[in-house]
N, C-alpha and C positions, 0 to 999 in steps of 0.2 A: 349676024352682025347688025344693029340698030348702026346707020351711020353718024359722026359726031356732027352737031350743029355748032357753028358760033357764034355766039349771042354775043351782042357789043350790047352793054348795058348804060343808058346813060345814066350815071351818080351825078344828082342835082347839087348842087353847089353851096354851102350854106352858105345864108344872107350874112353880110357884112354890116357891122354898126360904125355909125363913129361915135367914137366918143369924142367927148367934149374938149380933151387934146390931141385932137386932128389925126388919131393912128385909129385903126379898125381891129379889135382883137375879136376870135374866135369864140365862141358861146361849145362850150360842151361838144369838140370836135370827137373825142375820144370816145365816148358812149354812141356817136350817132354814127362813127363809122364805125362799130362793132357789129352795130346792129343791122348794116346795111351789107356788111360783108357777109355776116350770116344769112340774110336775104337773097344774096347773091348766090352763095355756095347753093342752099337750098334750090334756087331756082336751075341753076345747071346740073346739077344731078339728076334733077325730073327731066331738064331736055336730052340727057342722056339716058333716060329709061332707066333709073335707081331703082330700088324698091322701097315702098312707105317705110320699112324698118331701118333703111338707112338714114331715114329724114329725123325718125324717133330718134333714133343713137347721137346724130348729129348733135340734136336739142337736150338730148339727157342727162348728161355731166349735173346741170342744174336744180333738176328735180331730185335725182339720186341724194345728193348729199341734203337736199330740205328733207329725204324721207329719212335719213340715217341720221338726222338733227331729232326729228320728232320721236324715232324710237329711241334714242338713249335720254333722253326728256321723258318719256315715258315709264321707262326701265328704272331711270333714277327716280322716278316719283312714285314705283310702286314700293305699299307699304311692306317694312319686313315685321316688325312688331307686332306679338301674339302669334306668328305664324309657324307652323308646324316645322320643327328640326330633329334629328334623327342621332346625333349623339351629343351626349352630356357633357359641357364647359367647351363645345366647338364655339369658335369666334365668328366676326365678318364685322364689316365696317360697310355701312351704306348711307348713303348722304351725308358722312362726315361721322357719323355715328356711330358708336363699337356695340355690338351685340355678343349676348353670350348664350349659348344652348341652354336652356332651364328646366329642371322638372319644377312645375309649378305645384300648388298645393291641391289640385285635383289629378295630380298628376300626369299631368300631358308635358312631354317637350315640346317646348314653344320659343324664339326669339326672343330676348327681352333685351331693353340699354342694359348695360353694366351697372348702371344703379342700381336701375329696379330689380335687375337680377340678383343682385346682394342682398339686396331688401328681403326680400324672395324666400332665397337661400337660408338670410338668418333667422328669418321667423319660423320656415321650418325647423330648422337645428335647436330653434329654440324649443319649438312645441317637441318635438323628439327627447330634449331631454329633459323636458319639464316630465313627459308622460313616464318615463325612462325613471325617474327619482320618485315619480309616485309611483311605478310598481314596487320600485326596490325597498319602498317606506312599505306597500300595505304584506312585501313577502314578509318582513320584516317583524312585523305586526302579527301578520298570523302564525310565524316562529315563536314567538315570544309571549302569545297567547296559550298555543300548543304547549311549550314549556311549564306555563304557569299551570295548567289542565292538567298537563301530567305527573307534575309536584302535587296539586291537591289532591289527586287519586291517591300518589302513595303514600300521603300525610294520613289521609282516612284510611288508607289499609292498613299500614300501623299501628293507626290510633283504635282501628276495630280487633286488631290480633291481639295488643295489649288488655283490650278492654277484656276480649274473650279469655285472655289469661289470667288474669285477676279473678273472673267472675269464675274459672275453673278452679283456681287456687282455694275463692273463701269457701266454694262447697265442698273440695276437697276437707277444711279445715271444720267446717259444720259437720259434714258425716263421720269422721273420726271424733269431733266434741259429742254428738248423740251416742254416737255409738260406745265410748265409753262411760257415758251416763247411763245408757242402757245395761251395761255390764256390772256399774256400780248397783244400781237398783235390783238387777239380781241376786246380785250377791245378799242383798241387803234385804233381799225378802226369801232369801232361802233359809231354812232353820239349819242351826248347828250342826253340825254329825255329831251322834251320839259319843260318847267317849265312855268307854268303860272306866269304872272308877279303878283306881291303884290300889292294889291287897298290899298294905304293908310287908315288908317282908319277904314279897315273891321276887322283886329286882332290884336287891340291894344298893347297884350301884345307879339308879335312877332319881332325881326329885322327885318325890311323891305329889308335888303339888301342880305336876302338869302328866299329860296324858302322851305318852311318847317318853322317850328316853332321853331327860335331860341332865345331863350329868352333873354330881354333886361338887360344889367347887367353892372356892372363894367368891365368884363370879363369873357368870357365864354370858355370853353374846351371842348374838344371829350370825353365825358363818356368814362373811360375804358382806358385814355391814362397817360399820366405823367401831363398834367396841374392840377393847384392847385385849379382852380375855380375865383370865388367862386359858378359862375353856369355851368351847365355840359349840352351838346347836346347829343344823342346818334344819330348818322349818316345814311346813306348818306344824305347832303345837300347841295343843288345847290346854288353857290353863285351868286347873282343878282345884285348885285351892288357891292358897294365895301368888302373885307374881313376884317371886321376891328376886327374879333377877330383870325385873321390868323389861321382859321381851314381847308384853302386849303393849305395843305404842300406842293404839287406837281404841284400847278398852275394850274391844268386841269379842275379848274372849280367846282370839287366837292368835300368839306370839309366834313372832318369825314367820310372816306372810310375803 
């Protein structure tokens, strides 16, 4: 173990200044004494064989304080705005300003000042609301257009069906008229059937003016007609004489057709 050396260090006495009032005040004894004491401690430790690290730690507190101050200043001056964050609506305060974790227009999560965050959030919400309104209007228009197209198609189908029905009815009427005309023409073109002349006295209960048995009465009408008799005959009957009972209404030689 090294021996302990006793050093006697002379400390210079500060110079005294005489003031104009006749006394001698000391200038800055605190600072001078503090510096001298630090030197003396360092020399004593060096004389005792203390390692250099002890000397460094002895003078260390002032350097550590300066380093901490610089670190704090550097951290405080680090920009927060527009840096990445992780949780939407998370908040922090930096350099006296409030920041909110906000999803910006590009979809990134970044720190924004509260006012800027509200502006961005309101802008995005307004854009989303406008898009939703536009989508809804487009969907409603598409539905209305489809409903109108469906109604137009249904109306056209109904009109086509009505036209087809009317055409069928008109054709049926034309066909019936044509058939009736053809039948009438055939009857007109066909020669009347020959009627054997009545032989007087051979059929005493029948009127000789008609072929077929037309009863002899005060009046004879066609059966099923509007006549009131008293006698009736079911035709057809040929008029071979005079139509005394008026049975041949169209004067074609055939009565009660």
